[in-house]
C-alpha positions, 0 to 999 in steps of 0.5 A, spaced: 467 197 039 463 197 045 466 197 052 462 191 054 458 187 049 454 181 051 450 176 046 445 171 049 448 171 056 444 165 060 445 162 067 443 156 070 444 154 077 443 146 079 438 145 084 436 139 088 429 140 083 433 140 077 437 146 073 433 153 074 435 158 068 436 165 072 438 168 066 435 167 059 438 170 053 440 177 055 444 182 051 447 188 053 452 193 050 455 199 054 459 204 051 465 208 054 462 214 059 455 211 058 450 210 063 445 204 062 440 202 068 437 195 069 430 195 072 425 189 074 423 186 080 427 182 085 428 176 082 429 177 075 436 176 074 439 183 074 444 181 079 446 174 077 447 177 070 452 182 072 455 177 077 456 172 071 460 178 067 464 179 073 465 171 074 463 172 081 457 166 081 458 159 085 460 153 082 453 151 082 452 156 076 453 154 068 454 161 065 454 160 057 453 166 052 454 167 044 459 173 046 461 176 052 467 181 051 469 187 055 475 192 052 475 187 046 477 181 050 473 174 050 471 174 058 469 166 057 476 164 054 480 167 059 483 163 065 482 164 072 488 168 073 488 172 066 480 174 069 483 176 075 487 181 072 482 185 070 476 184 075 478 189 080 482 193 075 478 195 069 471 192 071 469 193 077 463 193 082 459 196 087 455 191 091 448 191 094 449 191 101 456 195 103 455 191 111 455 185 108 460 186 103 466 189 107 470 184 111 469 185 118 476 183 120 480 189 117 480 196 116 477 200 110 484 202 109 487 195 109 481 193 104 482 199 100 489 198 099 489 191 098 485 192 091 491 197 089 497 192 091 494 187 087 493 191 081 498 197 081 505 197 081 505 202 087 509 203 094 506 202 100 506 210 101 503 211 095 497 206 097 496 210 103 496 216 099 491 214 094 487 211 100 487 218 102 486 221 096 479 216 094 476 217 101 476 225 100 473 224 093 467 221 095 466 225 101 468 222 107 471 227 112 478 226 116 480 221 111 486 219 115 483 217 121 477 213 117 482 209 114 483 206 121 476 204 122 473 198 121 467 197 117 461 197 124 465 203 126 461 206 120 454 209 118 451 206 112 452 211 108 460 211 109 460 204 108 457 205 101 462 211 100 468 206 102 465 201 097 465 206 092 472 208 093 475 201 093 471 200 086 474 207 084 481 205 086 485 202 080 481 207 075 477 202 072 473 203 065 467 200 067 463 200 074 457 195 075 453 199 081 448 194 084 443 197 087 447 202 090 442 206 095 439 200 098 437 200 105 440 207 106 435 213 107 433 218 102 437 224 104 444 219 103 441 215 097 441 222 093 448 224 096 450 217 094 447 217 087 450 225 086 457 222 087 456 216 083 454 221 077 459 226 078 465 221 078 462 218 072 462 224 068 469 227 071 472 220 070 468 218 063 468 211 066 462 207 063 456 205 069 451 199 069 446 202 074 441 196 077 436 199 080 429 199 082 428 206 083 425 209 076 425 216 078 433 215 078 433 212 072 429 217 068 434 223 070 441 219 070 441 213 064 441 214 057 438 207 056 434 202 060 434 194 060 427 191 063 428 184 066 422 180 068 424 172 071 430 172 068 429 175 060 430 181 058 423 184 056 424 191 053 431 195 051 429 202 050 433 209 050 430 212 057 426 218 054 423 213 049 421 208 054 418 213 059 414 216 053 412 209 049 413 203 053 413 197 048 412 191 053 406 190 057 410 189 063 414 196 062 407 199 062 405 196 068 411 198 072 410 205 069 403 206 071 405 204 078 409 210 079 406 215 085 406 221 080 403 217 074 397 214 079 390 216 078 385 216 083 387 214 091 389 207 089 396 205 086 395 200 080 398 194 081 401 187 077 396 181 079 400 175 081 407 173 082 414 172 078 414 165 076 419 160 079 422 153 077 416 149 078 410 154 074 414 157 069 409 158 063 410 154 056 410 161 052 411 168 055 413 168 062 409 174 063 402 172 060 399 169 066 400 176 069 398 180 063 391 183 061 393 183 053 395 176 054 392 171 048 392 163 047 398 165 043 402 168 048 400 163 053 403 157 049 409 160 044 415 164 046 415 170 044 419 173 039 423 180 039 419 185 036 424 191 033 424 198 034 428 204 032 432 204 038 431 197 042 426 191 042 420 188 046 419 180 047 413 181 046 407 177 041 403 184 041 408 189 043 404 196 045 406 199 039 403 200 032 407 199 025 413 195 028 415 189 025 414 184 028 420 179 028 426 184 027 432 182 032 436 187 035 442 189 032 448 184 033 
């Protein structure tokens, strides 16, 4: 059984202009020790889908799913008290902006120890020793002194390392890393990613990596989920996705990579992601797709099956694949 199993996850927000579906029918399985990447433009529902798993969405959000299980437990059936016993202990998240995710009023040591106090049966001295061990693990020099520092006294790279230490504090089974290198310079990005991958391999923890960096995906992930306008438009093993993308949106993303560009100009995808008021009747990508037909514009696409995944498309960029085979349940 997968560590995390999601089927038909949807998230709808109540707005002044009516309901808005930010996540629409997402499926995902993550095995223990596996690294799965989620990619897509800003606003494609990547973070919202994972925040729904964590139970961290505001009251305006309505979350539904045919299945949402973690480590064999139905997350939708759990009470708030039962969910809090899992979140932060077995299931942890590294947030996108460490400077806004860390509480500026408390030292980093207090914030790391707080998670252990809530979930682990450790004495005060044991929590302090574990906090020092965690800062050493994530490569922060002088860990005893840094535990007394406030978030504003740390650099962006150090703050992100503190966030990783907090996520690892209770030895979780699965970590969700939401664009962990955003706003960091290139050198620090490489260090943070190397740290995450080393910790993931050493501990065997499952990792869901939300990112815009396709180069990172190519080097690290076993499988890739591509999101567009709240929908999951393609899922494949990483090697297959880069070699043979099935969805036109995935193909357009890969064509825009500098190393794949031909000529002096980088190719771009015309148009914008649809919002609340301009969502097409059919395929959400059809206004921007050079392969779109009248069927694409008026009929929601089926899932076209493939050996290791699917593409949400009427005419997937793959010959000889059955058009309406669903992803394995």
